[in-house]
C-alpha positions in Angstrom: 1.8 -25.6 61.2 0.5 -22.8 62.3 -1.2 -22.5 59.8 -2.6 -25.8 60.5 -4.3 -24.5 63.4 -5.4 -21.3 62.0 -7.4 -23.6 60.1 -8.6 -25.3 62.9 -10.0 -22.8 65.0 -11.6 -21.0 61.9 -12.9 -23.8 60.8 -14.5 -24.3 63.8 -15.6 -20.5 64.9 -17.0 -20.4 61.3 -18.5 -23.5 61.4 -20.7 -24.1 64.0 -23.1 -20.9 64.0 -24.1 -23.1 60.6 -24.1 -26.1 62.4 -26.6 -24.2 64.7 -29.1 -22.8 62.3 -30.0 -26.2 61.3 -31.4 -28.9 63.0 -31.0 -28.9 66.9 -29.0 -32.6 68.2 -31.1 -34.6 70.9 -29.4 -33.5 74.1 -27.0 -35.7 75.2 -25.2 -35.4 78.5 -21.7 -35.4 79.7 -21.5 -37.4 82.4 -17.9 -37.0 83.6 -17.2 -33.5 84.5 -20.4 -31.8 83.6 -20.2 -28.4 84.4 -23.0 -25.8 85.3 -22.6 -22.4 84.2 -24.6 -19.2 84.8 -23.3 -16.9 82.2 -21.5 -16.9 78.9 -17.9 -17.7 79.6 -14.5 -16.2 78.3 -11.9 -17.7 75.8 -9.4 -20.1 77.1 -7.5 -22.8 75.5 -4.9 -25.7 77.0 -2.2 -28.2 75.1 -3.7 -31.6 76.2 -0.6 -33.7 75.0 2.0 -33.7 77.1 4.7 -34.7 74.9 3.3 -33.8 71.8 6.1 -32.4 69.0 3.6 -29.5 68.2 3.0 -26.9 71.0 0.5 -23.9 70.9 2.6 -21.5 73.0 0.1 -18.9 72.8 -3.7 -17.9 71.4 -5.6 -15.5 71.5 -8.9 -14.2 69.9 -11.1 -11.1 70.6 -13.6 -9.6 70.8 -14.9 -11.5 74.1 -17.4 -13.2 73.4 -16.5 -13.7 69.5 -19.3 -11.6 67.7 -21.1 -12.6 64.4 -20.9 -11.1 62.1 -17.7 -9.1 62.7 -14.2 -8.8 62.6 -12.0 -12.0 64.5 -8.8 -10.8 66.4 -6.4 -13.8 66.4 -2.5 -14.1 67.7 -0.9 -17.4 68.1 2.7 -18.7 68.9 3.2 -22.8 67.6 6.3 -24.6 67.9 7.1 -27.8 65.6 9.7 -30.1 66.8 8.9 -32.2 63.7 8.4 -32.0 60.2 4.7 -32.7 58.9 2.9 -34.3 55.7 0.1 -35.5 54.5 -2.1 -37.2 55.6 -2.6 -35.5 58.7 -5.4 -37.1 60.7 -7.8 -34.9 62.6 -10.6 -35.4 64.9 -12.7 -32.3 66.3 -14.8 -32.5 68.9 -17.7 -29.6 69.5 -19.6 -29.5 72.0 -22.2 -26.2 73.4 -23.3 -25.7 76.7 -27.5 -26.2 76.8 -29.6 -26.1 80.5 -26.5 -26.9 82.3 -24.9 -29.8 79.9 -23.1 -30.0 77.6 -24.2 -31.7 74.1 -21.9 -32.3 71.6 -22.9 -31.2 67.7 -22.9 -34.5 65.4 -21.3 -34.7 61.9 -23.0 -33.5 59.4 -21.8 -32.6 55.8 -18.6 -32.5 57.5 -19.8 -29.7 60.0 -19.7 -30.3 63.8 -17.3 -33.1 66.0 -16.1 -35.0 62.5 -12.9 -37.0 61.8 -10.9 -36.2 59.1 -8.4 -38.5 57.1 -6.4 -35.7 55.9 -7.2 -32.2 56.9 -4.8 -30.9 54.6 -7.0 -31.3 52.1 -9.7 -29.3 54.2 -6.7 -26.6 54.1 -6.7 -26.9 50.5 -10.8 -26.1 50.4 -10.4 -22.8 52.7 -7.2 -21.6 50.9 -7.3 -22.7 47.3 -4.1 -24.0 46.3 -2.9 -21.9 42.8 -4.7 -18.5 45.5 -1.9 -16.3 47.4 -2.0 -17.2 50.5 -3.8 -14.5 53.2 -0.9 -11.3 53.4 -1.6 -12.2 57.0 0.3 -15.1 56.9 2.5 -14.5 53.9 3.8 -11.2 55.2 5.0 -13.5 58.3 6.6 -16.2 56.3 3.9 -18.9 57.2 2.4 -21.7 55.0 -1.2 -22.4 54.5 -0.7 -26.1 52.6 0.8 -28.7 53.4 3.8 -29.8 54.3 5.1 -27.8 57.3 8.3 -27.9 58.4 10.0 -28.3 62.1 10.2 -24.8 63.6 8.7 -22.3 65.4 6.3 -19.9 63.7 4.3 -16.9 64.8 1.4 -14.6 63.9 0.8 -10.6 65.4 -2.1 -9.8 65.6 -4.5 -10.1 62.6 -8.0 -9.7 61.8 -10.3 -12.2 60.2 -13.8 -12.0 59.5 -16.7 -13.9 61.1 -19.9 -15.2 58.9 -23.3 -13.7 58.5 -25.6 -15.9 60.0 -28.6 -15.5 61.5 -29.8 -17.3 64.6 -32.9 -17.7 66.5 -32.6 -15.5 70.0 -32.1 -18.7 71.9 -28.8 -19.3 70.4 -27.4 -15.9 70.1 -25.3 -16.4 73.4 -23.6 -19.6 73.7 -20.6 -21.2 75.3 -18.9 -24.2 73.3 -15.3 -26.4 74.3 -13.9 -28.0 71.1 -11.4 -30.3 71.3 -8.9 -30.7 68.7 -6.4 -34.3 68.1 -3.9 -34.4 65.6 -1.6 -37.4 64.2 0.4 -37.7 61.7 1.8 -41.7 60.4 0.0 -42.9 63.4 2.0 -40.5 65.9 -0.3 -38.0 67.8 0.7 -34.3 66.9 -1.0 -32.4 69.1 -3.7 -32.1 71.5 -5.6 -28.5 72.1 -8.6 -28.2 74.0 -10.4 -24.3 73.4 -13.4 -23.0 75.5 -15.2 -20.1 73.8 -18.4 -18.2 73.6 -19.9 -16.5 70.7 -22.5 -13.8 70.5 -24.9 -12.6 67.5 -25.0 -9.1 67.1 
């Protein structure tokens, strides 16, 4: 299950720049709790499901702000209180902070604020079946495909590559809010909210 969380985080981090490079969505104001920021904020996260069986116990990303292209350093610990099998429904909401407002990134070609009927299939696109899982996962006994067994998983400090995407200068320092909800068989699995900053070199 830690692999799924990592896949979600890496998807969001690697696909957000790609989405930014495309057409910009119409500005939509978040009416409830819209925040006014004067500078790029640091990374933060929180569990948003009080009784979910999957709980992120620790999560760290660096550098801060996250730079692309470059290396992303990740460490995490996740507790799973039930076995998780396919299909895993995922709702991903991605917002960026523009001119004092949070504006959603629409879902275009499975990039942005999308709903996935089975995220296990998305994981299979990231970690190709038949190809060995990344050493960072296998060395720590973490599977990179569904199903995920009950238990706790930990990823020590590990490095991942961020994409090389050329962006307009006005988009080189951007704040994001990523909200992820997972469910399986109609039951909620986890809810995670992250705020982070991206910066192009």
